[in-house]
MIMAR-449998 format. One record per residue: residue in one letter; x, y, z of N, C-alpha, C in turn; residue number from 1. Coordinates in steps of 0.001 Angstrom, whole numbers. Layout:
a;X;Y;Z;X;Y;Z;X;Y;Z;NUM .
...
//
This chain:
m;807;-1190;4;18;9;56;885;1251;-1;1 .
t;548;2112;-759;1385;3398;-844;1170;4270;356;2 .
q;2175;4708;923;2212;5587;2226;1917;6887;1829;3 .
l;921;7438;2370;557;8761;2164;1177;9682;3013;4 .
a;1630;10950;2319;2314;11959;3188;1841;13390;2897;5 .
h;2174;14294;3768;1545;15597;3663;2628;16465;4357;6 .
p;2836;17694;3788;3958;18645;4387;3503;19036;5690;7 .
a;2322;18912;6148;1845;19293;7389;2479;18408;8633;8 .
q;2616;17099;8043;3292;16205;8992;4546;16704;9669;9 .
s;5438;17426;8974;6689;17929;9475;6511;19340;9825;10 .
l;5780;20193;9363;5473;21410;9542;5321;21878;11039;11 .
l;4499;20914;11743;4245;21191;13046;5148;20480;14012;12 .
e;6230;19915;13768;7245;19271;14519;7832;20278;15402;13 .
k;8286;21451;14851;8763;22535;15856;8359;23602;15463;14 .
l;7429;24214;16397;6801;25547;15937;7892;26819;15997;15 .
d;7749;27705;15245;8552;28811;14923;8133;30050;15495;16 .
g;8644;30470;16733;8180;31800;17135;6914;31744;17934;17 .
f;6345;30722;18197;5145;30702;18971;4991;29352;19830;18 .
r;4138;29202;20703;3762;28035;21256;2356;27921;21537;19 .
v;1838;26898;21913;419;26504;22101;149;26070;23364;20 .
e;-786;26584;24214;-1214;25901;25441;-2523;25496;25484;21 .
i;-2847;24383;25901;-4368;24014;25936;-4545;23597;27446;22 .
d;-5603;24278;27859;-6356;23977;29291;-7615;23490;29148;23 .
p;-7668;22120;29222;-8944;21323;29063;-9950;21772;30091;24 .
t;-9565;22112;31303;-10343;22406;32336;-11327;23593;32097;25 .
r;-10518;24610;31458;-11243;26092;31147;-11641;25867;29636;26 .
e;-11511;24768;28889;-11789;24528;27369;-11194;25741;26532;27 .
r;-10083;25966;26915;-9442;27028;26217;-8006;26910;25675;28 .
a;-7617;27396;24549;-6324;27292;23941;-5834;28530;23586;29 .
d;-4508;28688;24087;-3743;29957;23778;-2602;29703;22808;30 .
i;-2860;30442;21747;-1597;30582;20811;-710;31869;21219;31 .
v;591;31578;21684;1342;32726;22326;2516;32987;21425;32 .
l;2539;34250;20734;3817;34632;19870;4871;34799;20992;33 .
q;6110;34117;20651;7146;34266;21584;8494;34520;20978;34 .
r;8718;35474;20247;9964;36050;19523;10081;37347;19990;35 .
p;10305;37597;21321;10692;38950;21771;11884;39615;21211;36 .
p;12021;41045;21005;11119;41851;21783;9767;42187;20898;37 .
f;9998;41936;19541;8950;42556;18668;7984;41405;18233;38 .
n;8502;39950;18631;7494;39135;17865;7335;39064;16538;39 .
i;8366;39116;15780;8363;39187;14392;7802;37877;13748;40 .
i;6800;37921;12884;6179;36600;12281;6941;36349;11064;41 .
s;7503;34999;11151;8339;34461;9857;7356;34025;8931;42 .
m;7980;33614;7721;7164;33031;6596;6701;31539;6980;43 .
p;7617;30736;7424;7182;29363;7918;6143;29268;9022;44 .
q;6229;30400;9914;5306;30652;11183;3921;30916;10636;45 .
r;3729;31462;9454;2482;31809;8966;1721;30425;8616;46 .
d;2463;29531;8016;1946;28188;7558;1468;27589;8726;47 .
q;2461;27529;9829;2268;26810;11067;881;27287;11795;48 .
l;935;28792;11907;-386;29323;12527;-1694;28722;11835;49 .
r;-1795;28670;10605;-2829;28339;9917;-3137;26716;10442;50 .
l;-2197;25896;10355;-2379;24497;10715;-2803;24388;12283;51 .
v;-2295;25222;13086;-2614;25113;14472;-4033;25448;14632;52 .
f;-4538;26762;14005;-5832;27069;13938;-6855;25796;13508;53 .
e;-6534;25127;12617;-7254;24097;11978;-7293;23007;12948;54 .
s;-6112;22610;13463;-6055;21577;14538;-6888;21773;15616;55 .
l;-6845;23097;16238;-7618;23451;17445;-8997;23522;17269;56 .
d;-9280;23791;15898;-10887;23771;15567;-11471;22433;15605;57 .
h;-10481;21372;15449;-11122;19897;15652;-10860;19374;16857;58 .
n;-10337;20016;17733;-9885;19648;19130;-11338;19775;19983;59 .
p;-11832;18736;20545;-13082;18858;21317;-12890;19284;22659;60 .
a;-11726;19405;23229;-11396;19982;24400;-11252;21428;24484;61 .
v;-11491;22086;23279;-11225;23570;23151;-12495;24129;22780;62 .
r;-12856;25166;23458;-14108;25920;23177;-13833;27202;22673;63 .
v;-12756;27914;23102;-12334;29288;22805;-10854;29234;22615;64 .
i;-10363;30160;21490;-9181;30301;21240;-8561;31683;21529;65 .
v;-7503;31796;22143;-6874;33161;22425;-5588;33313;21698;66 .
l;-5432;34400;20875;-4093;34910;20318;-3565;35864;21090;67 .
r;-2360;35593;21709;-1804;36662;22402;-179;36576;22205;68 .
a;514;37332;22952;2010;37460;22813;2666;37625;24081;69 .
e;3804;37282;24189;4809;37662;25376;5376;39065;25179;70 .
g;5594;39617;26228;6321;40946;26270;5345;42149;26163;71 .
e;5920;43287;25725;5162;44481;25728;4515;44691;24431;72 .
h;5053;43935;23321;4429;44107;22073;3610;42886;21443;73 .
f;2722;43027;20795;1932;42040;20263;2852;41314;19010;74 .
s;3107;42170;18144;3984;41853;16935;4184;43252;16093;75 .
s;5473;43439;15699;5790;44438;14872;5612;44138;13553;76 .
g;5229;43023;13091;4939;42566;11797;5682;41336;11237;77 .
g;5748;41264;9942;6490;40172;9389;7897;40409;9179;78 .
d;8624;39332;8786;9972;39212;8565;10214;39798;7174;79 .
i;10636;41081;7039;10777;41760;5767;11606;40982;4597;80 .
q;12841;40477;5082;13693;39613;4241;12989;38488;3582;81 .
g;12091;37869;4501;11367;36808;4014;10347;36994;2668;82 .
f;9855;38225;2493;9175;38545;1424;10038;38620;3;83 .
l;11217;39035;209;12121;38981;-1003;12637;37738;-1306;84 .
e;12603;36615;-305;13213;35382;-715;11967;34419;-1170;85 .
a;10808;34829;-691;9571;34010;-1054;9161;34010;-2696;86 .
t;8661;32936;-3032;8177;33061;-4480;6965;33751;-4547;87 .
p;6622;34319;-5728;5184;35033;-6089;3967;34115;-5615;88 .
e;4129;32906;-6011;3137;31969;-5642;2908;31818;-4098;89 .
h;3948;31735;-3498;3887;31542;-1920;3398;32880;-1367;90 .
v;3767;34016;-1795;3327;35301;-1177;1862;35617;-1580;91 .
s;1251;34946;-2819;-7;35238;-3005;-1053;34524;-2182;92 .
k;-329;33373;-1541;-1343;32599;-514;-1217;33095;822;93 .
l;-535;34235;1080;-467;34537;2597;-1748;34929;3130;94 .
a;-2549;35550;2573;-3851;35875;2975;-4802;34716;3371;95 .
w;-4537;33569;2860;-5248;32423;3242;-4852;31987;4563;96 .
n;-3569;32063;4829;-3022;31550;6144;-3421;32433;7229;97 .
i;-3421;33858;6958;-3725;34682;7972;-5323;34819;8135;98 .
a;-5955;34363;7272;-7542;34272;7472;-7824;33092;8340;99 .
a;-7044;32133;8825;-7349;31021;9501;-8404;31408;10796;100 .
p;-8156;32469;11476;-9012;32603;12683;-10484;32836;12227;101 .
a;-10605;33490;10998;-11911;33782;10521;-12524;32516;10106;102 .
r;-11821;31517;9648;-12354;30351;9002;-12684;29327;10371;103 .
c;-11860;29557;11356;-12166;28644;12499;-13665;28792;12968;104 .
s;-14367;27724;13300;-15754;27779;13725;-15734;28261;15070;105 .
k;-14825;28293;15954;-14863;28543;17238;-14551;30109;17541;106 .
p;-14975;30658;18532;-14737;32060;18880;-13247;32108;19063;107 .
v;-12531;33436;18502;-11159;33558;18517;-11027;35019;19138;108 .
i;-10139;35261;19959;-9961;36605;20633;-8541;36798;20388;109 .
a;-8244;37991;20013;-6844;38570;19948;-6720;39536;21168;110 .
a;-5577;39440;21879;-5307;40141;23091;-4144;41038;22480;111 .
n;-4322;42256;22275;-3182;43109;21627;-2693;44209;22593;112 .
r;-1419;44276;22845;-771;45366;23597;286;45781;22656;113 .
g;784;46990;22842;1861;47534;22194;1762;47569;20717;114 .
y;2881;47540;20064;2876;47365;18622;2045;46124;18134;115 .
c;1152;46643;17039;441;45451;16476;417;45936;14946;116 .
f;1573;45674;14163;1660;46199;12946;1727;45100;11871;117 .
g;1424;45413;10678;1664;44614;9515;715;43385;9637;118 .
v;1330;42243;9542;543;40962;9753;155;40736;11206;119 .
g;848;41301;12082;315;41364;13505;-1148;41939;13618;120 .
f;-1373;42988;12861;-2715;43633;12914;-3489;42858;11870;121 .
e;-3138;42278;10806;-4000;41639;9835;-4571;40359;10478;122 .
i;-3657;39592;11284;-4287;38335;11812;-5260;38839;12926;123 .
s;-4996;39901;13568;-5935;40377;14618;-7256;40789;14032;124 .
l;-7235;41223;13038;-8422;41602;12283;-9167;40466;11873;125 .
a;-8571;39122;11607;-9361;38073;11184;-9995;37416;12319;126 .
c;-9524;37868;13585;-10167;37335;14811;-11471;37836;14997;127 .
d;-12408;37147;15970;-13745;37547;16241;-13859;38725;16928;128 .
f;-12861;38701;18119;-12824;39788;19232;-11506;40284;19166;129 .
r;-11426;41656;19576;-9950;42156;19782;-9995;43110;21056;130 .
i;-9220;42841;21937;-9179;43573;23215;-7716;44271;23005;131 .
v;-7831;45507;23489;-6564;46224;23378;-6416;47013;24699;132 .
t;-5143;47643;24906;-4821;48462;25913;-4507;49793;25374;133 .
e;-4292;50603;26381;-3837;52155;26156;-2492;52259;25365;134 .
t;-1775;51095;25446;-389;51061;24882;-621;50573;23395;135 .
t;-1511;50052;23120;-1782;49526;21745;-1662;50476;20678;136 .
r;-846;50042;19540;-878;50802;18308;-817;49857;17267;137 .
y;-2087;50081;16463;-2415;49424;14942;-1764;50125;14076;138 .
a;-1156;49584;13029;-682;50050;11723;-617;49222;10802;139 .
l;-662;49551;9352;-275;48797;8318;717;49572;7600;140 .
p;2208;49388;7888;2993;50341;7379;3656;49882;6052;141 .
e;2995;49154;5372;3621;48659;3929;3804;49694;2938;142 .
q;3259;50835;3043;3604;52014;2079;4859;52484;2405;143 .
k;5558;52345;3526;6860;52762;3663;8086;51847;3011;144 .
l;7366;50673;2602;8436;49753;1921;8080;49500;550;145 .
g;7245;50478;-36;6584;50475;-1423;5885;49206;-1685;146 .
q;5001;48791;-679;4087;47841;-886;2628;48192;-329;147 .
i;1874;47191;-214;555;47201;196;249;46126;1171;148 .
p;-704;46082;2030;-1090;44959;2757;-1421;43864;1930;149 .
g;-749;42576;2267;-937;41529;1394;-1581;40293;2137;150 .
s;-2059;40334;3355;-2756;39482;4034;-4204;39548;4419;151 .
g;-4880;40571;3666;-6184;40784;3933;-6395;42067;4862;152 .
g;-5441;42889;5205;-5524;43980;6197;-6423;45028;5594;153 .
a;-6028;45387;4349;-6790;46576;3732;-8281;46277;3557;154 .
a;-8455;44855;2985;-9931;44631;2675;-10733;44644;3927;155 .
r;-10191;43815;5047;-10983;43701;6286;-11198;45212;6946;156 .
l;-10008;45857;6948;-10243;47114;7396;-11234;48042;6841;157 .
q;-11221;48059;5522;-12303;48807;4849;-13773;48540;5355;158 .
k;-14010;47041;5252;-15274;46679;5657;-15605;47125;7151;159 .
m;-14602;47149;8046;-14878;47546;9404;-15109;49170;9757;160 .
v;-14326;49989;8975;-14196;51210;9403;-14451;52238;8230;161 .
g;-14895;51744;7036;-15260;52506;5788;-13956;52893;5075;162 .
i;-14144;53205;3738;-13060;53536;2819;-12212;54727;3256;163 .
s;-12822;55801;3790;-12064;57081;4090;-10974;56700;5315;164 .
r;-11435;56168;6336;-10599;55704;7461;-9510;54715;6933;165 .
a;-10013;53913;6232;-9083;52667;5708;-8003;53376;4817;166 .
k;-8326;54405;4014;-7341;54964;3165;-6288;55800;4078;167 .
d;-6885;56332;5108;-6095;57141;5988;-5230;56192;6684;168 .
i;-5482;55107;6993;-4530;54130;7714;-3562;53412;6708;169 .
v;-4075;52994;5570;-3305;52292;4756;-2307;53138;3799;170 .
m;-2874;54336;3305;-2120;55073;2470;-1227;56001;3162;171 .
r;-1253;56153;4525;-396;57210;5229;217;56357;6277;172 .
s;240;55049;6323;837;54202;7245;664;54725;8674;173 .
r;-479;55225;9012;-908;55756;10192;-903;54941;11344;174 .
r;-444;55170;12411;-565;54320;13878;-1772;54732;14503;175 .
i;-2677;53810;14734;-3941;54186;15370;-4023;53621;16917;176 .
p;-4040;54556;17876;-3812;54207;19270;-5137;53175;19547;177 .
g;-4926;52382;20722;-6098;51385;21175;-7383;52120;21393;178 .
k;-7286;53322;22070;-8451;54047;22436;-9291;54600;21085;179 .
q;-8502;55023;20213;-9119;55620;18929;-9719;54200;18222;180 .
a;-9012;53094;18244;-9455;51808;17572;-10913;51472;18149;181 .
y;-10938;51607;19626;-12228;51404;20080;-13291;52406;19751;182 .
e;-12927;53649;19716;-13847;54591;19389;-14393;54360;17702;183 .
w;-13573;53800;16970;-13973;53573;15679;-14625;52136;15447;184 .
g;-14780;51361;16504;-15511;50167;16472;-14639;49017;15964;185 .
l;-13244;49332;15848;-12379;48185;15563;-12208;47161;16415;186 .
v;-12371;47565;17730;-12185;46480;18785;-13255;46488;19733;187 .
t;-13181;45331;20535;-14475;45026;21552;-14304;45871;22706;188 .
e;-12949;45943;23162;-12724;46595;24370;-11464;47285;24544;189 .
c;-11399;48266;25219;-9990;48830;25543;-9971;48981;27088;190 .
v;-8765;48596;27622;-8479;48470;28999;-7069;48881;29289;191 .
p;-6937;49252;30549;-5561;49612;31068;-4512;48479;30775;192 .
a;-3424;48724;30431;-2444;47571;30215;-2451;46546;31149;193 .
a;-2444;46685;32431;-2314;45786;33322;-3516;44816;33536;194 .
e;-4572;45369;32881;-5780;44449;32988;-6138;43695;31793;195 .
l;-5259;43669;30684;-5356;42863;29581;-5758;41375;29784;196 .
e;-5048;40710;30564;-5160;39427;30849;-6395;39046;31583;197 .
a;-6795;39887;32418;-8123;39797;33286;-9282;40007;32307;198 .
a;-9144;40947;31394;-10331;41095;30408;-10423;39973;29501;199 .
t;-9235;39505;29095;-9286;38233;28124;-9964;37107;28829;200 .
d;-9563;37013;30090;-10208;35656;30973;-11694;35825;30974;201 .
r;-12177;37072;31232;-13520;37427;31508;-14286;37077;30169;202 .
l;-13810;37360;28931;-14528;37244;27742;-14339;35664;27433;203 .
v;-13406;34904;27708;-13345;33450;27485;-14291;32904;28401;204 .
d;-14467;33262;29663;-15396;32574;30476;-16767;32989;30128;205 .
e;-17167;34148;29672;-18262;34500;29241;-18741;33681;27952;206 .
l;-17926;33484;26920;-18270;32768;25777;-18583;31338;26097;207 .
r;-17815;30898;26973;-18020;29416;27456;-19525;29065;27966;208 .
t;-20170;30157;28527;-21381;30008;28946;-22460;29668;27874;209 .
f;-22149;30056;26745;-23150;29841;25630;-23035;28392;24911;210 .
s;-24093;28184;24106;-24057;26764;23533;-23038;26830;22360;211 .
p;-22114;25957;22282;-21147;25867;21244;-21882;25830;19849;212 .
l;-22756;25085;19762;-23504;24914;18477;-24101;26318;18174;213 .
a;-24622;26962;18918;-25085;28373;18607;-24090;29375;18276;214 .
q;-22875;29231;19164;-21870;30074;18804;-21383;29865;17375;215 .
r;-20899;28549;16943;-20530;28347;15720;-21618;28764;14570;216 .
t;-22792;28636;14914;-23716;29022;13785;-23869;30616;13589;217 .
a;-23797;31197;14730;-23615;32628;14740;-22578;33307;13979;218 .
k;-21311;32720;14243;-20200;33001;13602;-20199;32879;11975;219 .
k;-20598;31662;11509;-20734;31381;10165;-21673;32159;9512;220 .
l;-22719;32267;10054;-23923;33231;9683;-23448;34680;9443;221 .
l;-22686;35288;10364;-22218;36627;10233;-21250;36698;9163;222 .
n;-20255;35693;9205;-19219;35810;8155;-19730;35711;6752;223 .
d;-20778;34624;6612;-21138;34345;5240;-21980;35575;4823;224 .
t;-22747;36148;5681;-23568;37168;5247;-23089;38698;5172;225 .
e;-21829;38846;5419;-21083;40078;5445;-21300;41053;4128;226 .
d;-21225;40097;2944;-21347;40919;1731;-22726;40614;1116;227 .
a;-23799;39895;1801;-24936;39673;1266;-25898;40913;1331;228 .
t;-26896;40690;521;-27972;41865;541;-28821;41607;1832;229 .
l;-29605;42603;2262;-30280;42395;3508;-31191;41204;3462;230 .
t;-31874;41117;2078;-32926;40151;1938;-32315;38730;1990;231 .
v;-31040;38477;1408;-30396;37233;1422;-30023;36862;2776;232 .
a;-29511;37983;3558;-28982;37696;5015;-30225;37182;5831;233 .
i;-31443;37947;5809;-32429;37553;6677;-32813;36129;6316;234 .
e;-32865;35853;4950;-33280;34578;4684;-32280;33320;5230;235 .
l;-30901;33660;5042;-30027;32639;5700;-30161;32636;7307;236 .
e;-30322;33786;7849;-30610;33787;9310;-31768;33085;9642;237 .
g;-32911;32926;8970;-34006;32384;9228;-33839;30710;9122;238 .
h;-33062;30457;8109;-32661;28954;7841;-31955;28427;9210;239 .
s;-30899;29244;9443;-29992;28797;10506;-30803;28787;12037;240 .
y;-31718;29658;12143;-32693;29622;13336;-33379;28544;13207;241 .
g;-33845;28036;12119;-34904;26849;11943;-33976;25585;12538;242 .
r;-32717;25525;11840;-31860;24266;12230;-31702;24360;13719;243 .
l;-31378;25273;14279;-31089;25267;15799;-32233;24956;16585;244 .
r;-33478;25270;16056;-34769;24972;16751;-34831;23551;17309;245 .
s;-34267;22639;16303;-34364;21116;16764;-33131;20679;17509;246 .
s;-32167;21501;17923;-31029;21176;18786;-31292;20918;20185;247 .
d;-30436;19961;20704;-30505;19577;22168;-30247;21020;22917;248 .
d;-29357;21740;22364;-29001;22934;23241;-30136;23868;23266;249 .
f;-30890;24100;22298;-32112;24983;22356;-33024;24442;23223;250 .
r;-33336;23240;23205;-34226;22528;24320;-33956;22924;25761;251 .
e;-32587;22523;25911;-31973;22737;27278;-31953;24414;27598;252 .
g;-31723;25349;26704;-31839;26662;26903;-33220;27088;27377;253 .
v;-34263;26570;26613;-35703;26937;27105;-36199;26336;28370;254 .
e;-35597;25122;28617;-36039;24466;29932;-35269;25031;30939;255 .
a;-33903;25520;30890;-33358;26148;31871;-33933;27603;32223;256 .
f;-34358;28246;31167;-34875;29561;31334;-36331;29447;32161;257 .
h;-37115;28506;31850;-38286;28356;32519;-38138;27831;33933;258 .
g;-36974;27016;33968;-36824;26386;35401;-35803;27264;36221;259 .
k;-35562;28628;35849;-34811;29614;36461;-33391;29100;37042;260 .
r;-32703;28375;35998;-31400;27767;36303;-30389;28036;35260;261 .
n;-29248;27759;35487;-28131;28081;34397;-28275;26835;33341;262 .
p;-28355;27050;32218;-28173;25955;31127;-26962;25124;31239;263 .
s;-27084;23971;30801;-25784;23203;30713;-25888;22785;29140;264 .
f;-25111;23193;28290;-25094;23161;26995;-24068;21966;26752;265 .
k;-24349;21227;25639;-23435;20138;25109;-22999;20246;23723;266 .
g;-23616;21232;23100;-23000;21473;21759;-23798;20513;20674;267 .
s;-24937;19988;21125;-25585;19157;20098;-27107;19608;19849;268 .
//
């Protein structure tokens, strides 16, 4: 019999610039960037991050994923030299890797402090929730290199803040403070630097109280209808609602509501 092989088998043998922590008791997985002081993201690391998100998406012990970093900066961006050495075909696929948090069916939280530039900003934009601090600085500095964002940053940013603000950030390589990002609706919460971990913990614990099935359905529905017309979005929402109507979690939620108790969701 022919032995099947796949590049992913070797790609995850030694993680480059980050680690993964799984806490089954809290149903939580942390992807922690650990290449201080600036946590620069290498080309191989991008492939590995995608594979790790896909792996955690299939891990039944994980309900919520947190993307965070060691030190005072989340990430100052990618390895600049790596762009010159990579083939055009490889570079054209970078956005697929960085979109892994969005494709993941589970909730993904980005905890951003300090510099969050380039690909660090782009992968954060692909997450479902972003928590920042007063030290956070978002930026897409590619114009200073004679380039544009290549991993979905400009496209996601325009969807979130509109074309005028997106041009201001992308075409001027502007740095946006955490507080301003919150005011623009880019992030979920802005907290003092010392409270980032506590705020992240609270959000993880809150998300775990909901039905895993309802959470996955809501995320997919919102992602799938982002570019849809209102009529199509409402139609898809109705179909999703109808499917959840027959779920065990919905029955448990209704019974818990009437019984004045906390629900115990199973994800079925």
